[in-house]
C-alpha positions in Angstrom: 115.2 49.3 100.3 112.9 51.5 102.3 109.9 53.0 100.4 107.6 55.8 101.6 104.7 53.3 101.6 106.4 50.8 103.9 108.3 52.2 106.9 106.9 50.7 110.1 107.1 47.0 110.7 105.9 44.9 113.6 107.5 41.5 114.2 105.4 39.0 116.2 107.7 36.6 118.1 110.9 37.6 119.8 113.0 34.5 119.7 115.7 33.7 117.2 113.8 34.0 113.9 111.9 37.2 115.1 115.1 38.9 116.3 117.0 38.0 113.2 114.2 39.3 111.0 114.0 42.5 113.1 117.7 43.1 112.9 117.8 42.6 109.1 114.8 44.9 108.6 116.2 47.5 111.0 119.5 47.5 109.2 117.7 47.9 105.9 116.2 51.2 107.2 112.8 50.2 108.5 111.3 51.2 111.9 110.9 47.8 113.7 109.1 46.8 116.9 109.1 43.3 118.3 106.3 41.8 120.4 106.9 38.6 122.4 104.1 36.7 124.1 106.3 35.5 127.1 106.0 37.9 130.1 109.8 38.5 130.3 113.0 38.1 128.3 113.3 34.5 127.3 115.4 32.1 129.4 115.9 28.4 129.6 114.4 27.6 126.2 115.9 25.3 123.7 119.1 23.3 123.7 122.3 23.2 121.7 122.1 24.4 118.1 124.6 23.4 115.3 125.6 26.6 113.6 126.3 25.9 109.9 129.1 28.0 108.4 126.6 29.9 106.1 124.4 30.8 109.1 127.5 31.8 111.2 128.6 34.1 108.3 125.1 35.6 108.0 124.9 36.3 111.7 128.4 37.8 111.8 127.6 40.0 108.8 124.0 41.0 109.5 124.0 41.0 113.3 127.6 41.4 114.2 127.7 38.3 116.3 131.2 36.9 117.0 130.7 33.1 117.3 134.0 32.9 119.1 132.2 34.4 122.1 129.0 32.3 121.9 129.9 29.0 120.3 132.1 26.0 120.9 133.9 24.1 118.1 134.1 20.4 117.3 136.1 18.4 114.7 134.0 15.3 114.6 130.4 14.7 113.4 129.1 11.7 115.3 125.6 10.2 115.2 124.6 7.9 118.0 121.8 5.3 118.4 120.7 3.3 121.4 122.2 -0.2 121.9 119.8 -3.0 121.5 120.9 -5.1 124.5 123.5 -3.2 126.5 123.5 0.2 128.2 125.0 3.3 126.5 124.9 4.3 122.8 126.5 3.0 119.7 128.1 5.1 117.0 126.2 4.7 113.7 128.1 7.3 111.7 131.3 9.3 112.3 133.3 11.6 110.1 135.9 14.3 110.5 134.1 17.6 110.1 134.6 21.0 111.7 131.5 22.4 113.3 130.3 25.1 115.7 127.6 24.7 118.4 125.9 27.4 120.4 123.5 27.1 123.2 120.0 28.4 122.5 120.4 31.0 125.2 123.8 32.3 124.2 122.6 32.9 120.6 119.4 34.5 121.8 121.2 36.8 124.2 123.6 37.8 121.4 120.8 38.6 119.0 118.8 40.5 121.7 121.9 42.5 122.7 122.0 43.9 119.1 118.4 45.1 119.3 117.0 48.2 121.0 115.3 46.9 124.2 112.9 49.9 124.1 111.5 48.4 120.9 111.2 44.8 122.3 107.9 44.3 124.1 107.3 41.3 126.4 104.0 40.0 127.6 102.1 40.8 124.4 100.4 37.8 122.8 99.0 38.7 119.4 95.4 37.6 119.1 94.5 39.0 115.7 95.0 41.5 112.9 92.8 43.7 110.9 93.7 45.3 107.6 92.8 49.0 107.5 93.4 50.5 104.1 97.2 50.6 103.8 97.9 49.7 107.4 97.5 46.6 109.6 96.1 46.9 113.1 97.5 44.3 115.5 95.5 43.3 118.6 97.1 41.8 121.7 95.6 39.8 124.6 96.4 42.6 126.9 94.0 44.9 125.1 96.8 46.8 123.4 96.5 47.6 119.7 99.4 48.7 117.4 99.3 49.8 113.8 102.0 49.1 111.2 102.6 49.0 107.5 103.6 45.4 107.6 103.5 42.5 110.2 106.0 39.7 110.1 105.0 36.6 112.0 107.8 34.6 113.6 105.9 33.3 116.5 106.5 29.6 116.4 104.3 26.5 116.4 101.2 28.2 117.8 101.5 31.1 115.3 98.6 33.5 115.1 99.7 34.4 111.6 99.5 30.8 110.4 96.0 30.5 111.9 95.0 33.8 110.3 96.5 33.1 106.8 95.7 29.4 106.6 92.9 28.5 109.1 92.6 25.0 107.6 96.2 24.1 108.4 96.6 21.4 111.0 99.8 20.8 112.8 100.9 17.1 112.7 104.1 15.7 114.1 106.1 14.0 111.5 109.4 13.5 113.3 112.6 15.3 112.8 114.5 15.0 109.5 116.9 17.8 110.4 117.0 20.3 113.2 118.2 23.2 110.9 118.9 23.5 107.3 120.2 26.2 104.9 120.2 26.2 101.1 122.5 28.6 99.3 120.4 31.2 97.4 122.1 30.3 94.1 120.9 26.7 94.5 117.2 27.8 94.6 117.4 28.6 90.9 
């Protein structure tokens, strides 16, 4: 719900998470601008993404994305591991399960297509923020400054927001447990 004290929002990071946040905030009535550090609209990043049914429904409902246009379906969930002595892979798990997969690029383009490109700014790497009474001033490497009521950081592994809010945090690789995961809100208790 939009309040008079909180109208203008800047999202730092223009990939999937940033665009999804921007679309949800825009649809809730906020004035949203997105700033992406890459010099142009993103291309060639990522790989295939398994789209869980809950995520597919949220993206259909919140962003109007038709997964029939950007995803492919499968009916088998198969996990592979390298063979120890021969070439190729061996199946270590297999079950019948419907699933949808989308390429990183097709999902990104679908999200971007739902956002106003005049409010999506490329080539703007956030280098810092300063709180000014009830506003936040955002500084960019280009020398540009912007002011907003709220800043949302969705700028990935090298997040300026993470460094600002928790400077002691150190990124350590721990391996992948899952690429993506969703928990139903009711299960969070």
